C-alpha positions as CSV (number, residue, x, y, z in Angstrom):
1,X,32.0,172.2,86.9
2,X,34.0,172.4,83.6
3,X,33.4,170.0,80.8
4,X,36.7,168.3,81.4
5,X,35.6,167.2,84.8
6,X,32.3,165.3,83.5
7,X,32.5,161.5,82.8
8,X,32.3,161.0,79.1
9,X,30.6,157.6,79.7
10,X,27.4,159.7,80.6
11,X,27.1,158.5,84.3
12,X,27.0,161.8,85.7
13,X,30.2,161.1,87.9
14,X,33.0,163.5,88.3
15,X,36.4,162.3,87.3
16,X,39.2,164.1,89.0
17,X,41.5,164.2,86.0
18,X,44.1,166.9,87.3
19,X,44.5,165.4,90.7
20,X,48.3,164.7,91.4
21,X,49.4,166.0,88.2
22,X,51.0,169.2,86.9
23,X,49.7,171.2,84.0
24,X,51.8,169.1,81.6
25,X,50.3,165.9,82.7
26,X,53.4,164.4,84.5
27,X,53.4,162.9,87.9
28,X,54.7,165.0,90.9
29,X,57.6,163.5,92.8
30,X,59.5,160.3,92.5
31,X,58.3,156.7,93.0
32,X,59.5,155.1,96.4
33,X,61.2,152.0,94.6
34,X,63.3,154.5,92.5
35,X,64.5,156.4,95.1
36,X,65.5,153.1,97.2
37,X,67.5,152.1,94.1
38,X,69.3,155.2,93.9
39,X,70.2,155.2,97.6
40,X,71.6,151.5,97.3
41,X,73.5,152.7,94.1
42,X,75.3,155.5,96.1
43,X,76.0,153.2,99.1
44,X,77.6,150.6,96.8
45,X,79.9,153.0,95.1
46,X,80.8,154.5,98.5
47,X,81.7,151.1,99.8
48,X,83.9,150.2,96.8
49,X,85.8,153.7,97.0
50,X,86.4,153.0,100.8
51,X,87.7,149.3,100.3
52,X,90.1,150.4,97.4
53,X,91.5,153.4,99.5
54,X,92.0,151.0,102.5
55,X,93.8,148.4,100.3
56,X,96.1,151.0,99.0
57,X,97.3,152.0,102.5
58,X,97.6,148.7,103.8
59,X,101.0,147.1,103.7
60,X,102.2,143.5,102.7
61,X,100.7,140.5,104.5
62,X,102.7,138.5,107.0
63,X,103.0,135.7,104.3
64,X,104.4,138.1,101.7
65,X,106.8,139.5,104.1
66,X,108.1,136.1,105.1
67,X,108.5,135.0,101.3
68,X,110.5,138.1,100.7
69,X,112.8,137.4,103.6
70,X,113.4,133.7,102.5
71,X,114.2,135.0,99.0
72,X,116.8,137.5,100.3
73,X,118.5,134.9,102.3
74,X,118.6,132.5,99.5
75,X,120.1,134.9,97.2
76,X,122.7,135.8,99.8
77,X,123.7,132.2,100.4
78,X,124.1,131.6,96.7
79,X,126.3,134.8,96.3
80,X,128.5,133.5,99.2
81,X,128.8,130.0,97.7
82,X,129.6,131.4,94.1
83,X,132.2,133.8,95.6
84,X,133.9,130.9,97.5
85,X,134.0,128.3,94.5
86,X,135.0,131.0,91.8
87,X,138.0,132.2,93.8
88,X,137.0,135.8,93.9
89,X,135.1,135.8,90.6
90,X,131.9,137.0,92.3
91,X,128.6,136.7,90.7
92,X,126.8,133.9,89.0
93,X,127.5,135.0,85.3
94,X,131.3,135.3,86.1
95,X,131.3,131.8,87.8
96,X,129.5,130.3,84.6
97,X,132.3,131.7,82.2
98,X,135.2,131.2,84.5
99,X,137.3,128.4,83.3
100,X,134.6,127.2,81.0
101,X,137.2,125.3,78.8
102,X,138.2,123.1,81.8
103,X,134.7,121.8,82.1
104,X,134.3,120.9,78.3
105,X,134.2,117.2,77.5
106,X,136.2,116.2,74.5
107,X,134.2,115.0,71.3
108,X,136.2,111.8,71.2
109,X,135.1,111.0,74.9
110,X,131.3,111.1,73.9
111,X,129.7,107.9,72.8
112,X,127.9,109.7,70.1
113,X,127.8,113.4,68.9
114,X,125.0,115.2,70.4
115,X,124.6,117.5,67.6
116,X,123.9,114.9,65.0
117,X,120.5,113.2,65.0
118,X,120.4,109.4,64.3
119,X,120.0,108.6,60.7
120,X,121.2,111.9,59.5
121,X,124.2,111.9,56.9
122,X,126.0,114.9,55.6
123,X,125.2,115.9,52.1
124,X,127.4,114.4,49.5
125,X,130.3,116.6,48.0
126,X,130.7,117.6,44.3
127,X,133.2,114.8,43.7
128,X,130.8,112.3,45.1
129,X,128.0,113.7,43.0
130,X,130.0,113.5,39.8
131,X,131.1,109.9,40.6
132,X,127.6,108.8,41.3
133,X,126.5,110.2,38.2
134,X,129.2,108.5,36.0
135,X,128.3,105.1,37.8
136,X,124.5,105.8,37.2
137,X,124.9,106.5,33.4
138,X,124.5,103.5,31.1
139,X,127.7,102.1,29.8
140,X,128.2,102.9,26.2
141,X,127.6,100.0,23.9
142,X,130.6,98.5,22.5
143,X,130.9,97.4,18.7
144,X,130.6,93.8,17.8
145,X,133.8,92.0,17.1
146,X,134.8,92.4,13.4
147,X,138.3,91.1,13.4
148,X,137.4,87.6,12.8
149,X,135.4,88.4,9.7
150,X,137.0,87.5,6.2
151,X,136.0,88.5,2.8
152,X,135.9,85.6,0.7
153,X,134.4,86.6,-2.6
154,X,132.8,89.6,-4.3
155,X,130.3,89.5,-7.4
156,X,129.5,93.0,-8.8
157,X,126.9,93.1,-11.5
158,X,125.8,96.6,-12.0
159,X,123.7,97.8,-9.2
160,X,123.3,94.2,-8.0
161,X,126.4,93.3,-5.9
162,X,126.9,90.6,-3.4
163,X,129.6,89.2,-1.2
164,X,130.6,86.3,0.8
165,X,131.8,87.1,4.3
166,X,133.1,84.2,6.6
167,X,130.7,81.9,4.6
168,X,127.8,84.0,4.7
169,X,126.3,85.4,1.5
170,X,125.1,88.9,1.8
171,X,123.9,91.9,-0.3
172,X,124.2,95.6,0.4
173,X,121.9,96.7,3.4
174,X,122.3,93.4,5.2
175,X,123.7,92.7,8.5
176,X,126.5,90.5,9.3
177,X,127.8,89.9,12.8
178,X,126.0,92.9,13.9
179,X,127.5,95.2,11.3
180,X,125.7,96.4,8.2
181,X,127.0,96.0,4.8
182,X,127.2,99.6,3.6
183,X,129.0,99.3,0.2
184,X,130.3,96.3,-2.0
185,X,133.1,97.3,-4.2
186,X,135.2,95.1,-6.7
187,X,137.5,94.1,-4.0
188,X,136.5,95.2,-0.7
189,X,133.1,95.6,1.4
190,X,132.6,98.5,3.8
191,X,130.8,97.8,7.0
192,X,129.1,100.1,9.4
193,X,128.1,100.1,13.1
194,X,126.5,103.3,14.3
195,X,129.2,105.8,13.6
196,X,132.0,103.4,13.0
197,X,133.2,101.8,9.9
198,X,135.4,98.8,8.9
199,X,136.8,97.8,5.5
200,X,137.1,94.1,4.5
201,X,139.6,93.6,1.7
202,X,140.1,90.6,-0.4
203,X,143.1,88.6,0.5
204,X,146.0,89.1,-1.8
């Protein structure tokens, strides 16, 4: 008896360590469940292949055949109707385009234009835009009336000059009737409003 066959626990029993194993320590043969799984797998693969082969050889079903017959009959009837109504212009496309202008409805006969949505207005033209811009621009201010003003007297004393215009005593820089007194001379007064000037002269 070799030392490998002696139980290391010291009981004196013999342990058959090499029974059912090869020299490398691996189990001999295959497990039964593994073999059964392999057989079932092969049977399933064979069944799938057989079904696919049988389906490839089988022809169309009765329902598919009847549907095909109905479609063919419908197409034949449609072609006969089209050929009759189009006076020899056979075919669906030819019948659609044949005398298409005669089937058009005049735009005046329509209650509304189908190509224009409600609430839509065409964009304004250039003339309309220019006119709207002119109308929206603020009106230029007009000069206050000045014709009714009369120069009644002038007093010039060095740098201190004064005048009486329509009963109002003014000096240089003051405003009368919306016009500013720009300059007072010996016999005239120069008034200014923005970029306009007006001269009041003493009556002769």
